[in-house]
C-alpha positions, 0 to 999 in steps of 0.5 A, a space after each residue: 780738319 774738324 778733328 784738329 779744330 776739336 782738339 784745339 777747342 779742348 786745349 783752349 778750354 784747358 788753357 782758359 781754365 788754368 789761366 783764369 785760376 792762376 790769375 785769380 790766385 795771383 790777384 788774391 795774393 797781391 791784394 791780400 784779400 783787399 780790393 784791387 786798385 790801379 796801384 796794385 797793377 804793377 805788382 801783378 805784372 811782376 808776378 810770374 804766376 799772373 803773367 803765366 796765367 795771362 799767357 795761357 789766356 792768350 793762348 786759349 783765345 788764339 786756339 779758340 779762334 783757330 777752332 772757330 775758323 776750322 769747324 762749325 760753331 755748333 761743334 766748338 761752342 759746347 767744347 768751350 763750355 767745358 772750361 767752366 767745369 775745369 775751372 770749378 774743379 781746379 779751383 776747388 782742389 787748389 783752394 780745398 773747397 767742396 762744391 756744394 749742390 747749389 754750385 753744381 746746379 748753377 754750373 750746369 745751368 750756365 752750361 746748358 743755358 749758354 750752349 743752348 742759347 748759342 746753338 738755337 741762335 745759329 738756327 735763326 740768325 744770318 751771320 753773313 750780313 755785313 755791317 753798314 757804317 750807320 750800324 757800326 756808328 750805332 754800336 760804337 755810340 751804345 758802347 761809349 754810353 756803356 763804358 761811361 755808365 759802368 766807369 762812373 758806377 765803378 768810381 762812385 760805388 766801388 766800395 759797394 760793388 761785388 764780383 757779380 757787377 764786374 764780371 757782368 759788365 766785363 761780359 757786356 763789354 767783351 760782347 761789344 768787342 767781339 762784334 767790332 772785332 769781327 767788323 774790323 776783320 772783315 774790313 781788313 780782308 776786303 781792303 784790297 788796294 784801298 788805303 789803310 785810312 779806309 779801315 774803321 779806326 774808330 771801331 779799333 779805338 772802341 775795341 781798345 778802350 772797352 777791351 782794357 776796361 773789361 780786362 780790368 774788371 775781370 781782374 777786379 772780379 778775381 779779387 772779389 770772387 772765384 775764377 769759375 764765376 769769372 769764366 761762367 760770366 764771360 761764357 754766358 754774358 759775352 755770347 748773349 750780348 753779341 747775339 743780341 747786338 746781331 739781332 736787334 741792331 744788325 738785323 741778322 734775324 732770319 724771317 719766319 722764325 718759329 715762335 717756339 724757337 724764340 721762346 726756347 732761346 729766351 728760356 735758355 738765356 734766362 737759365 744761363 743768367 740765373 746760373 751766373 746769379 746763383 754761382 755768385 751767391 752760393 759758391 763755397 768761396 763766396 760763402 766763405 768770404 761773406 762769413 769772413 766779412 761778417 766776422 770782421 764787421 760784427 765786433 765793430 757793430 757791438 762796439 757801436 752799441 
């Protein structure tokens, strides 16, 4: 069964990589280099390439869930990180870009850091612990504050925000979503003969709001940056946030954790985040966009003088 799970994880990585690429290309063609707005959403829904990418993303997530249900996270997580490499190579080939050395190092940093962080987290956390109602309400309250903060930032400063902001905030939102979805799944399995009104409906509403906002931010990131940056952000930020919630709010940290393991986790987390930051600055696609922006603004500055 483990080999079937490994195959599913590999297929998931390919689905996520090509799904992200197709959606990114569709978003760029729909907005023609401009910012994505709610008015453009209709164009995306009617775009066959974007819908194909969406179906691949959904299939990829479903395969990943199947893999996690039938194999240890230590086996599935490293395979999932392959999606970043596949996305980078596909995007480079389709966009006729040559990956520079900083980009390759940034991708390696993301993969090594995120995989290392998750694998070490498995050693020091106890994920069998159930979430109490008080803990669930605390997670929902923090998520509500995050949604309000990032929502207001997106509204007030949308002209100044780049792909890095949108992908980091999407990763944070999806990290909360993962924790709450797990809680809902446990509640459904333990429902038995109890009424459906006993289910955590507030958590479900929180998942819907955060999931929709996070998905919209992903599309904004597609319009402003390369798809491999989106995949990098999600594969790095999402698990780090989910594990941080488990450690600091749900009390999943095991007792007597070696100090060296704790320091190694911090280093791995920093390495992964540094990789995302580097990718958002040194990716050839980002450099090309920056050059085009400067070329457009330079005549304006000269005219003002």
